[in-house]
C-alpha positions as CSV (number, residue, x, y, z in Angstrom):
1,M,8.2,-61.6,-29.8
2,L,10.1,-58.5,-28.5
3,K,6.9,-57.3,-26.8
4,L,6.4,-60.7,-25.2
5,L,9.9,-60.8,-23.9
6,R,9.5,-57.3,-22.4
7,R,6.4,-58.6,-20.6
8,V,8.4,-61.6,-19.2
9,T,11.1,-59.2,-18.0
10,D,8.5,-57.0,-16.3
11,I,7.1,-60.0,-14.5
12,R,10.5,-61.2,-13.2
13,H,10.9,-57.7,-11.7
14,N,7.7,-58.2,-9.7
15,I,8.8,-61.3,-7.7
16,R,8.0,-60.7,-4.0
17,G,8.6,-63.3,-1.4
18,G,8.2,-66.3,-3.8
19,K,5.1,-65.0,-5.6
20,I,4.6,-63.3,-8.9
21,T,1.9,-60.6,-9.3
22,F,0.5,-60.0,-12.7
23,R,-2.7,-59.2,-14.5
24,K,-3.4,-62.0,-17.0
25,D,-4.3,-65.4,-15.6
26,Q,-3.3,-68.5,-17.6
27,F,-1.2,-66.7,-20.2
28,F,1.6,-66.0,-17.8
29,R,1.3,-69.3,-15.9
30,H,2.1,-71.0,-19.2
31,L,5.3,-68.9,-19.5
32,W,6.5,-69.8,-16.1
33,K,5.8,-73.5,-16.6
34,S,7.6,-73.8,-19.9
35,A,10.4,-72.0,-21.6
36,D,8.7,-72.7,-24.9
37,V,6.9,-69.4,-25.5
38,S,4.9,-70.9,-28.4
39,A,3.1,-73.1,-25.9
40,A,1.5,-70.1,-24.2
41,V,-2.1,-69.9,-25.1
42,P,-4.2,-66.9,-24.0
43,T,-7.4,-68.0,-22.2
44,V,-9.3,-65.9,-19.6
45,F,-8.5,-62.3,-18.9
46,L,-9.3,-60.9,-15.5
47,D,-10.0,-57.2,-14.8
48,E,-7.3,-54.8,-13.7
49,K,-7.0,-56.3,-10.2
50,P,-3.7,-58.3,-10.1
51,V,-3.9,-62.1,-9.5
52,T,-1.1,-63.9,-7.6
53,F,0.2,-67.4,-8.5
54,C,3.1,-69.3,-7.3
55,P,6.1,-69.9,-9.7
56,P,7.2,-73.5,-10.2
57,P,8.7,-75.2,-8.4
58,C,6.2,-74.1,-5.7
59,Q,7.8,-73.6,-2.3
60,L,4.6,-73.0,-0.4
61,G,3.4,-76.6,0.0
62,E,-0.1,-77.0,1.1
63,A,-0.5,-73.2,1.4
64,C,-0.7,-73.0,-2.4
65,R,-3.7,-74.5,-4.2
66,G,-3.1,-72.8,-7.5
67,N,-2.2,-76.0,-9.4
68,S,-5.2,-78.1,-8.2
69,A,-6.9,-77.9,-11.6
70,D,-3.9,-79.2,-13.5
71,E,-3.6,-82.6,-11.7
72,Y,-6.0,-85.1,-13.1
73,S,-6.3,-88.4,-14.9
74,I,-8.2,-89.0,-18.2
75,E,-10.5,-91.9,-19.2
76,T,-12.4,-92.0,-22.5
77,S,-15.3,-94.3,-23.3
78,G,-16.0,-94.9,-27.0
79,G,-15.7,-91.3,-28.0
80,R,-18.9,-90.5,-26.2
81,T,-17.7,-89.6,-22.7
82,V,-14.5,-88.1,-21.3
83,R,-14.1,-88.8,-17.6
84,L,-11.7,-86.7,-15.6
85,E,-10.7,-87.3,-12.0
86,W,-8.7,-84.7,-10.1
87,H,-6.3,-85.4,-7.2
88,D,-8.5,-83.5,-4.9
89,G,-11.3,-86.0,-5.4
90,C,-13.3,-84.0,-7.9
91,T,-14.8,-86.0,-10.8
92,G,-16.4,-85.0,-14.0
93,A,-17.9,-86.8,-17.1
94,F,-18.0,-84.6,-20.2
95,T,-19.8,-85.3,-23.4
96,P,-18.2,-84.5,-26.8
97,E,-20.9,-81.8,-27.3
98,W,-20.1,-80.1,-24.0
99,L,-16.4,-80.1,-24.8
100,R,-16.9,-78.9,-28.4
101,V,-19.1,-76.0,-27.4
102,N,-16.6,-74.9,-24.8
103,C,-13.5,-75.1,-27.0
104,H,-11.2,-72.1,-26.3
105,C,-9.3,-72.0,-29.6
106,E,-9.2,-68.7,-31.4
107,N,-11.7,-69.9,-33.9
108,C,-14.3,-70.7,-31.2
109,K,-13.6,-68.0,-28.5
110,Q,-12.3,-64.5,-29.0
111,P,-9.1,-64.3,-26.9
112,H,-9.3,-60.7,-25.8
113,S,-13.0,-60.4,-25.0
114,G,-13.5,-64.0,-23.8
115,Q,-16.8,-64.2,-25.8
116,R,-17.8,-67.3,-27.7
117,I,-17.9,-66.9,-31.5
118,L,-18.7,-70.4,-32.7
119,E,-22.2,-71.3,-34.1
120,V,-23.5,-74.3,-32.3
121,D,-25.6,-75.7,-35.2
122,R,-22.5,-75.6,-37.4
123,V,-20.0,-77.3,-35.1
124,L,-22.2,-80.1,-33.8
125,S,-23.8,-83.0,-35.6
126,S,-25.9,-86.0,-34.5
127,N,-22.8,-88.2,-34.2
128,T,-20.1,-85.7,-32.9
129,S,-17.5,-87.7,-31.0
130,V,-14.1,-87.3,-29.4
131,H,-11.3,-88.8,-31.5
132,R,-8.4,-88.1,-29.1
133,C,-7.7,-86.0,-26.0
134,D,-4.7,-85.4,-23.8
135,K,-3.0,-82.8,-21.7
136,D,-0.9,-80.2,-23.5
137,D,2.9,-80.1,-22.9
138,V,2.6,-77.7,-19.9
139,H,-0.4,-79.4,-18.4
140,T,-2.7,-76.4,-18.3
141,N,-5.2,-77.4,-21.1
142,L,-7.0,-80.4,-22.3
143,I,-6.3,-80.8,-26.0
144,V,-9.2,-82.4,-27.8
145,E,-9.7,-83.7,-31.4
146,W,-13.3,-84.2,-32.5
147,D,-14.9,-86.2,-35.4
148,H,-18.0,-85.2,-37.2
149,P,-17.1,-82.5,-37.9
150,N,-13.4,-82.6,-37.5
151,H,-11.8,-80.0,-35.3
152,K,-8.8,-79.6,-32.9
153,G,-8.9,-77.3,-30.0
154,F,-8.4,-77.0,-26.2
155,I,-10.3,-76.4,-23.0
156,P,-8.5,-74.9,-20.0
157,N,-8.1,-77.2,-17.0
158,Q,-9.4,-74.6,-14.7
159,L,-12.7,-74.5,-16.6
160,L,-13.1,-78.2,-16.5
161,W,-12.3,-78.3,-12.7
162,E,-14.8,-75.6,-12.0
163,H,-17.5,-77.6,-13.7
164,C,-16.9,-80.9,-12.1
165,L,-18.6,-82.2,-8.9
166,H,-17.1,-80.6,-5.8
167,S,-18.7,-82.2,-2.8
168,D,-17.4,-79.6,-0.4
169,R,-18.9,-76.7,-2.4
170,S,-22.5,-77.8,-2.5
171,T,-23.6,-76.9,1.1
172,V,-23.0,-74.2,3.6
173,G,-22.3,-74.4,7.3
174,L,-25.7,-73.2,8.4
175,R,-25.5,-73.3,12.1
176,G,-22.4,-71.3,13.0
177,G,-21.5,-69.7,16.3
178,P,-21.1,-66.0,17.1
179,I,-21.3,-63.4,14.3
180,Q,-17.8,-62.8,13.0
181,R,-16.6,-59.3,13.6
182,F,-14.1,-57.3,11.5
183,D,-12.4,-54.0,12.3
184,W,-13.7,-51.5,9.7
185,S,-10.4,-49.7,9.1
186,E,-8.7,-53.1,8.3
187,Y,-11.7,-54.0,6.1
188,M,-11.2,-50.8,4.2
189,R,-7.4,-50.9,4.0
190,S,-6.5,-54.6,3.7
191,T,-7.5,-56.7,0.7
192,D,-6.8,-59.8,2.8
193,R,-9.3,-58.7,5.4
194,L,-11.8,-57.7,2.8
195,Y,-11.6,-61.3,1.4
196,D,-11.9,-62.8,4.9
197,A,-15.1,-60.7,5.5
198,M,-16.6,-61.6,2.2
199,R,-15.9,-65.3,2.7
200,A,-17.5,-65.0,6.1
201,I,-20.6,-63.5,4.5
202,E,-20.7,-66.3,2.0
203,R,-20.3,-68.9,4.7
204,D,-22.4,-67.5,7.6
205,G,-24.6,-65.0,5.8
206,M,-23.6,-62.1,8.0
207,V,-20.7,-60.1,9.6
208,I,-20.3,-57.0,11.7
209,L,-17.9,-54.2,10.8
210,T,-16.9,-52.5,14.0
211,D,-16.2,-48.8,14.4
212,S,-17.6,-48.0,10.9
213,G,-18.5,-44.4,11.5
214,R,-22.0,-42.9,12.0
215,D,-23.0,-41.2,8.8
216,K,-24.1,-42.0,5.2
217,P,-20.7,-41.3,3.6
218,S,-19.1,-44.0,5.9
219,L,-21.9,-46.4,5.0
220,E,-21.4,-45.8,1.2
221,R,-17.7,-46.4,1.6
222,S,-18.4,-49.7,3.3
223,I,-20.7,-50.8,0.5
224,E,-18.5,-49.6,-2.3
225,R,-15.6,-51.6,-1.0
226,I,-17.5,-54.6,-2.4
227,G,-19.5,-53.1,-5.2
228,P,-21.6,-50.1,-6.3
229,V,-24.4,-48.9,-4.0
230,M,-27.7,-50.3,-5.3
231,P,-30.3,-47.5,-5.7
232,T,-33.9,-48.5,-4.8
233,I,-37.3,-46.9,-4.3
234,Y,-35.8,-45.6,-1.0
235,G,-32.8,-43.9,-2.7
236,R,-29.2,-44.8,-2.5
237,T,-29.3,-45.0,1.3
238,F,-32.0,-44.4,3.8
239,D,-32.5,-43.5,7.5
240,V,-34.4,-45.9,9.7
241,V,-35.6,-43.7,12.6
242,A,-39.0,-43.2,14.2
243,M,-40.9,-40.3,12.5
244,D,-43.7,-38.1,13.7
245,S,-45.2,-37.8,10.2
246,P,-47.1,-40.7,8.6
247,P,-44.4,-43.2,7.6
248,I,-44.0,-44.8,4.2
249,N,-42.7,-47.9,5.8
250,I,-43.3,-49.6,9.2
251,A,-39.6,-49.5,9.8
252,Y,-39.9,-45.7,10.4
253,T,-42.0,-46.3,13.5
254,T,-41.3,-47.9,16.9
255,A,-43.4,-51.0,16.1
256,H,-42.2,-54.6,16.3
257,I,-41.2,-56.1,12.9
258,D,-41.2,-59.8,12.3
259,V,-38.3,-61.3,10.3
260,H,-38.4,-60.8,6.6
261,M,-36.3,-60.1,3.5
262,D,-36.2,-56.7,1.8
263,L,-37.6,-55.7,-1.6
264,V,-38.5,-59.2,-2.7
265,Y,-41.0,-57.6,-5.1
266,Y,-38.0,-56.7,-7.3
267,E,-37.0,-59.1,-10.0
268,S,-33.5,-59.0,-8.5
269,P,-33.9,-58.1,-4.9
270,P,-30.9,-56.5,-3.1
271,G,-28.1,-58.9,-2.3
272,L,-26.2,-57.5,0.7
273,Q,-27.9,-55.2,3.2
274,F,-25.9,-52.9,5.3
275,F,-27.3,-51.6,8.7
276,L,-25.1,-48.9,10.2
277,C,-26.0,-48.0,13.8
278,A,-25.7,-44.2,13.8
279,R,-27.2,-43.7,17.2
280,F,-28.8,-46.0,19.9
281,D,-29.3,-44.0,23.1
282,Q,-29.1,-46.0,26.4
283,Q,-32.6,-44.9,27.5
284,V,-34.2,-46.6,24.5
285,V,-35.9,-49.8,25.7
286,G,-36.1,-52.6,23.2
287,G,-35.2,-52.2,19.5
288,E,-32.9,-55.3,19.4
289,T,-32.2,-56.7,16.0
290,L,-33.6,-60.1,15.0
291,L,-31.8,-62.4,12.6
292,L,-32.9,-65.8,11.2
293,D,-31.0,-67.9,8.7
294,F,-33.9,-68.7,6.4
295,I,-31.9,-71.2,4.4
296,D,-31.4,-73.1,7.6
297,V,-35.1,-72.9,8.2
298,A,-35.9,-74.1,4.7
299,E,-33.7,-77.2,5.0
300,S,-35.1,-78.1,8.4
301,F,-38.6,-77.5,7.2
302,R,-38.0,-79.8,4.2
303,E,-36.8,-82.6,6.5
304,A,-39.7,-82.1,9.0
305,R,-42.6,-81.4,6.6
306,P,-41.6,-82.6,3.1
307,E,-45.1,-82.5,1.6
308,A,-45.7,-78.9,2.7
309,F,-42.2,-78.0,1.4
310,E,-43.1,-79.4,-2.0
311,V,-46.3,-77.4,-2.2
312,L,-44.5,-74.1,-1.4
313,R,-41.7,-75.0,-3.9
314,K,-44.2,-75.5,-6.7
315,S,-46.6,-72.7,-5.9
316,P,-45.6,-69.1,-6.7
317,T,-46.2,-66.6,-3.9
318,T,-47.1,-63.0,-4.9
319,F,-44.9,-60.2,-3.4
320,Q,-45.8,-56.6,-4.0
321,K,-45.3,-53.0,-3.0
322,I,-48.3,-50.8,-4.0
323,H,-48.2,-47.4,-2.3
324,S,-49.3,-44.1,-3.9
325,A,-49.2,-41.9,-0.7
326,R,-45.5,-41.0,-1.1
327,D,-43.4,-38.6,-3.1
328,R,-42.6,-41.2,-5.6
329,P,-45.5,-43.7,-5.9
330,V,-44.7,-47.4,-6.2
331,W,-46.6,-50.2,-8.0
332,M,-44.4,-53.3,-8.1
333,R,-45.5,-57.0,-8.1
334,Y,-43.5,-60.2,-8.6
335,S,-44.3,-63.9,-8.1
336,R,-41.8,-66.5,-7.0
337,S,-41.9,-69.6,-5.0
338,I,-40.9,-69.5,-1.3
339,F,-38.5,-72.4,-1.9
340,E,-36.5,-73.0,-5.2
341,T,-34.3,-75.9,-5.9
342,N,-32.0,-77.0,-8.8
343,R,-32.2,-80.2,-10.8
344,N,-30.2,-82.0,-8.1
345,G,-32.7,-81.0,-5.4
346,Q,-30.3,-78.5,-3.8
347,L,-31.9,-75.4,-2.4
348,V,-30.8,-72.4,-4.5
349,R,-33.2,-69.7,-3.2
350,A,-35.6,-69.1,-0.3
351,T,-37.8,-66.0,0.0
352,W,-39.6,-64.9,3.1
353,S,-41.4,-61.5,3.4
354,P,-45.0,-61.7,4.8
355,P,-45.4,-57.9,5.1
356,F,-45.1,-57.6,1.3
357,E,-47.2,-60.6,0.2
358,G,-50.1,-60.0,-2.1
359,P,-53.1,-62.1,-3.1
360,L,-52.3,-65.6,-4.3
361,A,-53.1,-66.1,-8.0
362,A,-56.2,-68.2,-8.1
363,G,-56.2,-71.4,-10.2
364,P,-55.9,-75.2,-10.2
365,G,-53.4,-76.6,-7.7
366,T,-53.6,-73.8,-5.2
367,E,-56.0,-75.5,-2.7
368,N,-53.0,-76.9,-0.8
369,Y,-51.1,-73.6,-0.6
370,Y,-52.5,-72.0,2.6
371,P,-52.4,-75.3,4.6
372,A,-48.7,-75.6,3.7
373,Y,-48.1,-71.9,4.4
374,R,-49.7,-72.3,7.8
375,E,-47.4,-75.2,8.6
376,L,-44.4,-73.1,7.7
377,T,-45.5,-70.1,9.8
378,S,-46.2,-72.4,12.8
379,F,-42.8,-74.1,12.2
380,L,-41.1,-70.6,12.2
381,R,-42.7,-69.6,15.5
382,R,-41.2,-72.6,17.2
383,Y,-37.8,-72.4,15.5
384,P,-35.0,-72.2,18.2
385,R,-32.2,-70.5,16.3
386,L,-33.5,-66.9,16.2
387,R,-30.7,-64.4,17.0
388,T,-31.6,-61.4,19.2
389,F,-28.9,-58.8,19.9
390,R,-28.4,-55.0,20.3
391,I,-26.0,-53.4,17.8
392,N,-23.5,-51.0,19.2
393,E,-23.2,-47.4,17.9
394,G,-20.8,-47.2,15.0
395,D,-21.1,-50.9,14.2
396,C,-22.4,-52.0,10.8
397,L,-24.3,-55.3,10.4
398,V,-23.9,-56.8,6.9
399,I,-26.2,-59.6,5.9
400,N,-27.0,-61.6,2.7
401,N,-30.6,-60.5,2.1
402,R,-31.1,-63.6,-0.1
403,R,-30.5,-65.8,3.0
404,M,-31.0,-63.9,6.2
405,A,-34.4,-62.7,7.4
406,H,-34.1,-59.7,9.7
407,G,-36.5,-57.8,12.0
408,R,-36.5,-56.0,15.3
409,R,-38.2,-55.8,18.6
410,G,-40.6,-52.9,19.2
411,F,-39.1,-50.2,21.4
412,Y,-39.8,-47.2,23.6
413,T,-37.6,-44.1,22.9
414,N,-38.0,-42.6,26.5
415,G,-36.7,-39.4,25.0
416,G,-33.8,-41.1,23.2
417,V,-33.1,-41.9,19.6
418,R,-32.7,-45.2,17.7
419,H,-31.2,-44.3,14.3
420,F,-29.9,-46.7,11.7
421,V,-28.6,-45.9,8.2
422,G,-29.2,-48.5,5.5
423,G,-28.1,-49.4,2.0
424,Y,-27.7,-52.2,-0.4
425,C,-25.3,-53.9,-2.8
426,G,-26.4,-56.2,-5.7
427,I,-25.9,-59.9,-5.2
428,D,-24.1,-60.1,-8.6
429,E,-21.7,-57.4,-7.5
430,F,-20.9,-59.3,-4.3
431,A,-20.4,-62.6,-6.2
432,N,-18.3,-60.9,-8.8
433,S,-15.9,-59.3,-6.2
434,L,-15.7,-62.5,-4.2
435,N,-14.9,-64.6,-7.3
436,L,-12.1,-62.2,-8.2
437,L,-10.6,-62.3,-4.7
438,T,-11.0,-66.1,-4.6
439,A,-8.8,-66.3,-7.7
440,Q,-6.2,-64.1,-5.9
441,F,-6.3,-65.6,-2.4
442,G,-8.3,-68.8,-2.5
443,D,-8.8,-72.0,-4.6
444,G,-10.2,-70.2,-7.7
445,M,-13.6,-71.9,-7.5
446,P,-16.4,-69.5,-8.2
447,T,-19.0,-69.1,-5.4
448,K,-22.3,-71.0,-5.8
449,R,-23.6,-70.3,-2.4
450,V,-25.2,-66.9,-2.4
451,F,-28.7,-68.2,-2.8
452,N,-29.7,-66.0,-5.7
453,G,-31.4,-68.8,-7.7
454,N,-28.3,-69.8,-9.6
455,Q,-29.1,-73.3,-10.9
456,T,-25.5,-74.7,-10.7
C-alpha cells in the first residue's frame, strides 16, 4: 500500500497543463477515476514510452477521446450473446466463449507479462453461458459471471471497443491530393510530428521528409526514428546509382523501371521503403520517380473486372529472386495471390512485382490465370492516377511497400549523377510504433490499414 501511495504521489507531481503523464495504462486511470484503490485492476502494460490521459473531470472537451471505450450500453440475449453499443456508434456482439477466453483476471492472464495462461479446453464447455455482466464501479471493465463452468472475471472496455465494428476504420482515403511533406528536423525532434508523419503514411501510403541529409547515416536515423533498419540481401542500406560494372539489379542502370513492389519473394517483404535523394544533377535528363497506389488499383479493378479479380485472388503467383552471379548468391521463391481479402471481403493485401515473377505452378484451375493477368496489366496501362515527379536533393521519400508500387523513368546522365540511398523498415515495426503513438496522441484504436495481410 505504501508503495502504491508513493506512485500516486509521483503521478500528481507530473501534472502538466491538465494532463498526466505516466507509464502504465489502465492501472493509473483507475486510480484517478476512483479514490477506492482496491478497485484498481492492472491490465495492459505499455513499454517505456509514456502515455498521456486526461484526469477526470476532463476539461478538454472534444479534443480528448480517451474515454470513448468506457461509454456503452449492455444488452444480453439468453446468456448466449452480449451486445454492446458505444456512444461513438460502434457495436459489438460477443459470445460467452469469446468473453471467457479473453478474461483478464489474474487466473486467466498474467498481469505483468500480459500473456494468457488459461487452458481453453478446461474453461469452456458445450453449454458455456453468461450468467450476469455489468460495468465495474469505475466503468473501465466489463465484469462477467459465467456458468458451465462457473467463473467470475473481467474484460477491459478498451479491448472490447477495439474489437467491435468501427465503420470509419475499415477503409482508407485512397485518392488523396499532393504528397504530404514534413521537415526532417521536426520529424526527428518532435514526437507530435513523428506521429503526424506516420498517420499520413497510414492514410496516404507515402510522405516526403524534406532536408533529410545526403548520406547513409542520415537515412538510418530517419528509419530508426520509427523502427530498426531491416537488413536484406542488399545489406542494411544500398546505393541506387548507375554502375559501369555488370549490375546485380536493373535499378543500378539508367533503364526505365515499371512500377513494382520490392522483395515480394520474402515471406515478410519490407514494410516501409525510404528513398533518400543524395544527388540529382541538373544535367540529368529523365529519372523521375513513378508512384502508383496499388490498393487503389485493386479496388478499381475489382469493380471493373470482378471475374478477373476473383481469379487472381484465388490463384497464387510465384515471386522469386534466383541470382548466383553476385558476392552473396540468392535463391528465394515465395507464392502468394496478387489480391488477398479477409472473411468480410475487405482487401488486406495486394502484391505487384512483374520483374520478380517466376513460372506459375501448373495444375487444375490455372487455365484462367493468364487471361485474368492480361486484363490486369491492360487495366494498369490505362490507369489515370500514376504519380510522376522529380525528387529534390536532400529529400527522402517514404512509402508503404505493401501498398505503393514504385518505379522510375529511364534517364541520360549527360555527365551528371543520379544517386539515391535506400533502406527498409519492417511493417510490424511500423505498426507497433504507430499503435503506441496512437495510444498517446490519438483514439487508441490499433491500425488495421497497413495492408500486410492482417485478417482483421
